[in-house]
VMD Tcl script that draws the C-alpha trace (Angstrom):
set ca {
  {-69.97 109.80 69.98}
  {-67.92 112.95 69.40}
  {-65.76 113.18 66.11}
  {-62.10 114.21 66.08}
  {-62.70 118.10 65.60}
  {-65.23 118.24 68.46}
  {-62.91 116.61 70.50}
  {-59.80 118.75 69.50}
  {-62.38 121.70 70.13}
  {-63.24 120.36 73.77}
  {-59.55 120.26 74.69}
  {-59.01 124.22 73.37}
  {-61.71 125.04 75.06}
  {-60.59 123.38 78.43}
  {-57.00 124.61 77.66}
  {-58.23 128.19 77.64}
  {-60.24 127.94 80.32}
  {-57.19 126.89 82.24}
  {-55.18 129.60 81.30}
  {-57.68 131.78 82.02}
  {-57.52 131.08 85.14}
  {-54.13 130.85 85.71}
  {-54.19 134.62 84.42}
  {-56.74 135.33 86.83}
  {-54.69 133.66 90.00}
  {-51.79 135.94 88.95}
  {-53.65 139.15 88.89}
  {-53.25 139.60 85.10}
  {-57.04 140.36 84.42}
  {-57.42 142.77 87.12}
  {-59.84 140.54 89.12}
  {-60.71 141.37 92.53}
  {-58.77 139.19 95.44}
  {-62.22 137.29 95.83}
  {-61.75 136.32 92.04}
  {-58.37 135.32 92.60}
  {-59.32 132.99 95.31}
  {-62.07 131.43 93.59}
  {-59.93 130.41 90.98}
  {-56.79 129.50 92.70}
  {-59.45 126.82 94.50}
  {-60.43 125.56 91.01}
  {-56.67 125.17 89.79}
  {-56.18 123.34 92.66}
  {-59.39 120.95 92.89}
  {-57.88 120.41 89.08}
  {-54.48 119.30 90.16}
  {-55.74 117.25 93.05}
  {-58.26 115.42 90.69}
  {-55.65 114.72 88.34}
  {-53.00 113.69 90.63}
  {-55.32 111.26 91.94}
  {-56.43 110.07 88.60}
  {-52.97 109.32 87.92}
  {-52.01 107.44 90.86}
  {-55.07 105.56 90.64}
  {-54.25 104.41 87.04}
  {-50.46 103.90 88.21}
  {-52.05 101.21 91.09}
  {-53.67 99.21 88.57}
  {-50.76 99.34 86.20}
  {-48.51 95.88 86.58}
  {-44.80 95.95 87.44}
  {-42.18 94.27 85.61}
  {-42.77 90.68 85.62}
  {-40.58 88.01 88.12}
  {-39.28 85.14 86.45}
  {-39.53 82.51 88.27}
  {-36.81 79.48 87.20}
  {-39.66 76.01 87.73}
  {-38.24 73.80 85.00}
  {-39.91 71.95 82.27}
  {-43.73 72.22 82.25}
  {-45.58 69.35 83.41}
  {-42.83 68.81 86.23}
  {-44.14 69.34 89.93}
  {-42.02 72.72 90.31}
  {-43.95 74.11 87.25}
  {-47.27 72.89 88.43}
  {-46.56 74.48 91.71}
  {-45.34 77.48 90.00}
  {-48.69 77.91 87.90}
  {-50.77 77.67 91.08}
  {-48.27 80.28 92.49}
  {-48.64 82.69 89.57}
  {-52.53 82.15 89.66}
  {-53.13 83.11 93.29}
  {-50.28 85.78 93.59}
  {-51.94 87.64 90.35}
  {-55.20 87.26 91.43}
  {-54.59 89.05 95.01}
  {-51.92 91.52 94.05}
  {-52.83 93.21 90.80}
  {-49.12 95.24 90.89}
  {-47.32 91.87 91.01}
  {-46.67 89.57 88.09}
  {-44.97 86.33 87.34}
  {-43.55 84.86 84.52}
  {-42.53 80.91 84.22}
  {-38.69 79.94 83.00}
  {-39.02 76.41 81.92}
  {-36.09 75.83 80.02}
  {-34.25 74.80 82.86}
  {-32.39 71.69 83.15}
  {-32.87 71.44 86.88}
  {-32.46 72.64 90.60}
  {-28.29 73.46 89.73}
  {-29.01 75.06 86.71}
  {-31.97 76.99 87.97}
  {-29.86 78.18 90.74}
  {-26.77 79.12 88.83}
  {-29.30 81.43 86.58}
  {-30.70 83.14 89.72}
  {-27.20 83.48 91.14}
  {-26.27 85.21 87.55}
  {-29.78 87.35 88.15}
  {-30.97 86.04 84.81}
  {-34.17 85.01 87.08}
  {-35.59 86.67 89.92}
  {-36.82 83.59 91.75}
  {-36.24 79.46 91.31}
  {-37.56 76.52 92.81}
  {-34.80 73.94 93.81}
  {-33.91 71.30 96.54}
  {-32.56 72.57 99.80}
  {-29.09 71.08 99.50}
  {-28.06 73.08 96.03}
  {-25.16 74.93 95.95}
  {-25.46 78.35 95.48}
  {-23.82 82.00 95.29}
  {-24.38 84.12 98.28}
  {-26.55 86.53 96.68}
  {-29.29 83.62 96.43}
  {-31.57 84.00 99.34}
  {-34.83 81.83 100.38}
  {-38.87 82.66 101.11}
  {-39.96 79.31 102.13}
  {-39.59 75.80 102.52}
  {-41.56 74.30 100.21}
  {-42.62 70.51 99.98}
  {-40.57 67.26 100.32}
  {-39.33 65.83 97.36}
  {-38.94 61.57 98.05}
  {-36.30 59.52 96.40}
  {-37.83 56.63 94.17}
  {-36.00 53.92 92.80}
  {-38.07 51.28 91.04}
  {-36.91 48.76 88.65}
  {-38.44 45.73 86.60}
  {-39.78 43.13 88.42}
  {-37.43 40.11 86.12}
  {-34.47 41.79 86.66}
  {-33.15 40.44 89.53}
  {-32.56 43.34 91.25}
  {-33.58 43.39 95.65}
  {-31.00 46.08 96.38}
  {-29.14 49.27 95.54}
  {-25.83 47.37 95.20}
  {-27.42 44.75 92.76}
  {-27.65 47.70 89.90}
  {-24.31 47.09 88.70}
  {-24.22 46.61 84.98}
  {-27.55 47.77 84.80}
  {-29.03 50.56 82.62}
  {-30.45 53.27 84.97}
  {-32.34 56.40 83.51}
  {-32.68 59.33 85.58}
  {-33.07 63.09 84.92}
  {-30.07 65.47 83.06}
  {-26.78 66.14 84.60}
  {-27.05 69.28 87.06}
  {-29.96 68.31 88.06}
  {-30.76 67.54 91.93}
  {-31.93 63.99 90.81}
  {-28.90 62.85 88.89}
  {-26.52 64.50 91.77}
  {-28.82 62.16 94.76}
  {-28.03 58.93 92.00}
  {-24.33 59.60 91.81}
  {-23.82 59.71 95.35}
  {-26.20 56.70 96.17}
  {-24.62 54.56 93.61}
  {-21.01 55.85 95.32}
  {-22.40 55.12 98.80}
  {-23.80 51.16 97.74}
  {-20.49 50.17 95.87}
  {-22.50 50.57 92.64}
  {-20.57 52.60 90.42}
  {-17.11 52.19 89.23}
  {-15.22 49.54 87.48}
  {-16.29 47.32 84.41}
  {-19.45 46.52 86.04}
  {-20.63 49.80 86.57}
  {-24.23 50.94 86.36}
  {-25.09 52.91 82.87}
  {-27.03 56.22 83.75}
  {-29.03 57.86 80.89}
  {-29.58 61.13 81.61}
  {-33.17 62.02 79.76}
  {-36.27 64.36 80.86}
  {-38.79 62.78 83.46}
  {-41.11 62.05 80.56}
  {-38.49 59.83 78.66}
  {-37.20 58.21 81.76}
  {-40.42 56.59 82.33}
  {-40.90 56.50 78.88}
  {-37.87 54.51 78.52}
  {-38.62 52.25 81.42}
  {-42.21 51.46 79.97}
  {-40.52 50.59 76.46}
  {-38.05 47.88 78.17}
  {-35.23 50.07 76.96}
  {-33.79 50.43 80.94}
  {-33.90 48.30 84.07}
  {-34.58 51.00 86.55}
  {-35.40 54.88 87.00}
  {-34.42 57.10 89.75}
  {-36.55 59.85 90.31}
  {-36.40 62.53 93.03}
  {-40.07 63.88 93.23}
  {-42.83 64.68 95.50}
  {-46.13 62.21 96.74}
  {-48.06 64.21 94.43}
  {-50.45 63.75 91.31}
  {-47.31 64.34 89.04}
  {-45.51 61.49 90.77}
  {-48.36 59.23 89.85}
  {-48.45 60.58 86.28}
  {-45.17 60.05 86.06}
  {-44.37 56.86 87.95}
  {-48.22 55.22 88.34}
  {-48.15 53.78 84.58}
  {-44.78 52.18 84.91}
  {-46.32 49.74 87.31}
  {-48.43 48.09 84.95}
  {-45.58 47.51 82.95}
  {-44.06 45.33 85.58}
  {-42.42 48.03 87.92}
  {-41.26 47.61 91.53}
  {-39.74 49.76 94.26}
  {-36.67 48.94 95.70}
  {-36.24 50.25 99.44}
  {-33.37 52.93 99.99}
  {-32.42 52.15 103.49}
  {-29.56 53.70 105.61}
  {-31.11 57.18 105.20}
  {-28.84 58.04 108.66}
  {-25.69 57.39 106.83}
  {-26.99 58.90 103.88}
  {-27.60 62.14 105.60}
  {-23.97 62.45 106.55}
  {-23.22 63.52 102.76}
  {-26.51 65.22 102.33}
  {-27.02 67.26 105.43}
  {-30.76 67.96 104.46}
  {-31.95 64.18 103.76}
  {-34.36 63.24 106.03}
  {-35.71 59.30 106.38}
  {-39.09 59.08 104.79}
  {-41.58 56.30 103.45}
  {-43.57 55.58 100.32}
  {-46.92 54.40 102.03}
  {-48.61 51.30 101.09}
  {-50.99 52.12 98.48}
  {-49.70 55.17 97.05}
  {-49.79 54.33 93.26}
  {-52.81 51.95 93.78}
  {-55.53 51.05 96.00}
  {-56.17 47.57 94.89}
  {-53.97 45.70 94.24}
  {-52.00 47.52 96.60}
  {-48.91 49.25 95.00}
  {-46.32 49.40 96.66}
  {-47.68 46.36 99.00}
  {-46.13 47.93 101.67}
  {-44.31 50.81 103.02}
  {-41.17 51.43 101.41}
  {-38.41 52.93 103.52}
  {-36.47 55.72 101.59}
  {-35.25 59.44 101.95}
  {-36.20 62.92 101.11}
  {-35.05 66.48 100.75}
  {-37.14 69.73 100.83}
  {-37.61 72.06 98.31}
  {-37.26 75.67 98.62}
  {-38.33 78.70 97.00}
  {-35.10 80.97 96.31}
  {-34.89 84.77 95.63}
  {-32.34 86.94 94.40}
  {-30.94 89.52 97.23}
  {-31.26 92.09 94.37}
  {-35.32 91.82 94.41}
  {-37.01 94.67 96.43}
  {-37.77 93.74 99.94}
  {-41.38 94.93 99.37}
  {-41.86 92.72 96.61}
  {-40.51 89.63 98.58}
  {-42.40 90.60 101.76}
  {-45.86 91.03 99.66}
  {-44.59 87.29 97.88}
  {-44.29 85.88 101.29}
  {-47.48 87.39 102.47}
  {-49.53 86.22 99.42}
  {-48.23 82.55 99.79}
  {-48.78 82.23 103.73}
  {-52.02 84.29 103.65}
  {-53.89 82.47 100.69}
  {-52.67 78.86 101.45}
  {-55.99 77.65 101.72}
  {-56.27 78.76 97.60}
  {-52.56 77.53 97.16}
  {-53.79 74.06 98.35}
  {-56.86 74.19 96.12}
  {-54.58 74.83 93.04}
  {-51.79 72.13 94.48}
  {-52.00 69.82 97.32}
  {-48.20 70.46 97.76}
  {-48.77 73.72 98.91}
  {-50.12 72.28 102.19}
  {-46.14 71.90 103.38}
  {-45.54 75.51 102.66}
  {-43.93 77.03 105.92}
  {-40.92 79.45 107.11}
  {-37.70 77.80 108.30}
  {-37.77 77.53 112.33}
  {-34.30 76.69 112.95}
  {-31.08 77.65 110.97}
  {-29.64 74.05 110.13}
  {-33.02 73.26 108.37}
  {-32.00 75.27 104.91}
  {-28.77 75.99 103.49}
  {-30.03 79.73 102.46}
  {-30.41 82.57 104.16}
  {-33.70 84.52 104.36}
  {-34.31 87.27 102.08}
  {-34.83 90.39 103.84}
  {-38.03 91.07 103.23}
  {-39.12 87.44 103.95}
  {-37.81 88.27 107.22}
  {-39.54 91.40 107.65}
  {-42.97 89.26 107.11}
  {-42.12 86.31 109.05}
  {-41.09 88.81 111.99}
  {-44.33 90.91 111.79}
  {-45.63 89.75 114.93}
  {-42.74 88.76 116.77}
  {-42.99 91.31 120.02}
  {-40.92 94.24 120.39}
  {-38.18 94.12 123.10}
  {-40.13 95.34 125.81}
  {-42.62 92.83 125.75}
  {-40.27 90.14 124.76}
  {-38.25 91.20 128.32}
  {-40.77 92.04 130.40}
  {-40.56 90.17 133.04}
  {-36.90 90.32 133.18}
  {-36.93 94.04 132.56}
  {-39.45 94.30 135.77}
  {-37.34 92.68 137.83}
  {-34.31 94.50 136.65}
  {-36.04 97.85 137.38}
  {-37.57 96.49 140.79}
  {-33.79 95.57 142.13}
  {-32.73 99.22 140.77}
  {-36.04 100.14 143.01}
  {-34.88 98.58 146.01}
  {-31.12 99.80 145.71}
  {-32.20 103.18 145.01}
  {-34.75 103.25 148.09}
  {-32.08 101.53 149.95}
  {-29.39 104.01 149.23}
  {-31.62 106.99 149.97}
  {-32.86 105.59 153.52}
  {-28.99 105.17 154.13}
  {-28.33 108.32 153.11}
  {-31.15 109.49 155.51}
  {-30.26 107.74 158.04}
  {-26.50 108.74 157.76}
  {-27.80 112.63 157.81}
  {-29.68 111.71 161.11}
  {-27.02 110.26 162.75}
  {-25.07 113.32 161.85}
  {-27.93 115.68 163.01}
  {-28.40 113.35 166.31}
  {-24.34 113.25 166.86}
  {-24.46 117.38 166.94}
  {-27.42 117.52 168.96}
  {-25.87 115.17 171.64}
  {-23.12 118.10 171.54}
  {-25.89 120.75 171.86}
  {-27.28 119.21 174.84}
  {-24.17 118.90 176.29}
  {-23.80 122.51 175.96}
  {-26.77 123.64 177.51}
  {-26.00 121.17 180.04}
  {-22.60 123.63 180.68}
  {-24.83 126.61 180.50}
  {-27.06 125.44 183.26}
  {-24.16 125.08 185.63}
  {-22.88 128.54 184.62}
  {-26.14 129.62 185.85}
  {-26.20 128.23 189.48}
  {-22.40 128.27 190.00}
  {-20.79 130.73 192.50}
  {-17.46 129.36 192.04}
  {-14.59 131.12 189.50}
  {-12.46 127.56 189.86}
  {-15.80 126.02 188.32}
  {-16.26 128.61 185.53}
  {-12.62 127.29 184.47}
  {-14.01 124.11 184.24}
  {-16.85 125.03 182.41}
  {-14.63 126.79 180.00}
  {-12.61 123.54 179.67}
  {-15.79 121.61 178.45}
  {-16.84 123.83 176.09}
  {-13.69 123.82 174.63}
  {-13.14 120.09 174.78}
  {-16.57 120.19 173.12}
  {-15.68 122.00 170.60}
  {-12.73 120.16 169.78}
  {-14.25 117.11 169.35}
  {-16.84 118.45 166.82}
  {-13.84 119.90 164.62}
  {-12.63 116.21 164.97}
  {-15.89 114.67 163.79}
  {-16.40 117.42 161.27}
  {-13.26 116.57 159.55}
  {-13.98 112.57 159.95}
  {-17.54 113.70 158.35}
  {-19.32 112.31 161.15}
  {-21.06 115.67 161.42}
  {-22.19 117.67 158.24}
  {-21.43 121.32 157.85}
  {-25.32 121.97 158.11}
  {-24.89 120.34 161.53}
  {-22.15 122.33 162.40}
  {-23.90 125.34 161.52}
  {-26.70 124.19 164.20}
  {-23.85 123.81 166.60}
  {-21.99 126.56 166.23}
  {-24.69 129.05 167.38}
  {-25.73 127.24 171.00}
  {-21.38 127.00 171.44}
  {-21.38 130.99 170.65}
  {-24.23 131.73 173.35}
  {-22.61 129.24 175.85}
  {-19.34 131.75 175.60}
  {-20.99 134.76 175.94}
  {-23.12 133.48 178.94}
  {-19.71 132.32 180.56}
  {-18.12 135.75 180.41}
  {-20.87 137.17 181.36}
  {-20.83 135.18 184.49}
  {-17.25 135.61 185.09}
  {-18.25 139.50 184.88}
  {-20.89 138.97 187.73}
  {-18.55 136.88 189.97}
  {-15.39 138.77 189.71}
  {-17.20 142.56 189.46}
  {-15.51 143.55 185.84}
  {-18.45 143.88 182.93}
  {-17.41 143.12 179.57}
  {-15.52 146.33 177.78}
  {-13.81 147.16 181.06}
  {-16.63 148.22 183.19}
  {-17.18 147.91 186.79}
  {-21.11 146.40 187.56}
  {-21.67 149.73 188.94}
  {-21.42 151.16 185.39}
  {-17.65 153.06 186.00}
  {-14.61 152.25 184.41}
  {-12.48 149.94 185.93}
  {-8.91 150.93 186.69}
  {-5.78 148.69 186.56}
  {-3.56 148.15 189.62}
  {-1.64 151.01 190.22}
  {-3.86 153.94 188.22}
  {-5.27 156.95 189.82}
}
mol new
graphics top color blue
foreach p $ca { graphics top sphere $p radius 0.5 }
foreach p [lrange $ca 0 end-1] q [lrange $ca 1 end] { graphics top cylinder $p $q radius 0.2 }
display resetview
């Protein structure tokens, strides 16, 4: 391995070569044109190699980390965030994800996102947010769970008055749901109001198993995290309470949907729950600040959908990931990068409206064709009218050729001028075109000349004042 001196010497040698080639290109060494061309090609190749190397290094260098608010470690948001991080960083070397775990629930995560303290966040679909908060995709359903001690004598939500209930920290979507649920069923307010204990998820279920609370309320997806949090409580006498009236609750929470905790989800035998338990659910969403680069969000959305199989292998909840199909499904508008991905296969304007455009063009073609044929028909009618007058003129000329009566010549004269008058009226009324009039004018002038010639033959006076024998005609009284 060469030492520092050898490396410095090689660098000097290389730098000297570059300087020498540059001088050759500039003509400072008195080199021939051929030598200058070779030196120029050598330097250009070197520049291209360096540029390619820098580009290659840049493509492997990861960009700044995207900070994703997921909440505490071990929660379903955090486990989903970990799966997303692994898949994204595996398939896109320039994207790097950093999970933020010190948030206190959906509301806190979304507020941080609005202040741009994080770049992305996982939250419930009904969480209030600033206009700068946009969405990428709908994730999974989070189901409302309410379970109580079997010996607590609680069968309905309204019987929670005076009981101790553990739930997630204030500011979380779960705590907000519990407050509205208690209000709806009349279990809040007054001296007998339920006493709410706001703690982390692990502690909430731990308090129940220790016998320090009578009930636990937790909004969580039906998955491994739910089994880990809630499952052990059933061995300590837990029993799920149905949350009915989902349609009425939806009026207060528009994004709530009826849901069911299926029989045997938490334990197969003996089944727990013993039968399907009606409840409600809300979708979780992947949110992003509108200031995050469009291309970054596009790539993230593409990875989220194109590598869904790998995401599902990492976290089964990823099977529910989808784009919003209707505006009323999601509170947050799509980020422009996510919309660009979802609409990438959307047919263009011409393809989308091909049938309508074809019908429109067909109608236009028919109208143009009809107008063109109407124009040709009108032109033909004008020509036919002019031809009719020309036929009349030909008839009068034939009459001139056969007549020997001067009085009949006057009749022909009146006929010619009558035709001329009618033609002028037709030109004024646009029943004869100017072109057709020009075709009429020549026969009419020839007819006038023929009439004058016929008058000369019958009267013995030639045009120009000469008689039939060529002598100059004299006026009466002239010698």
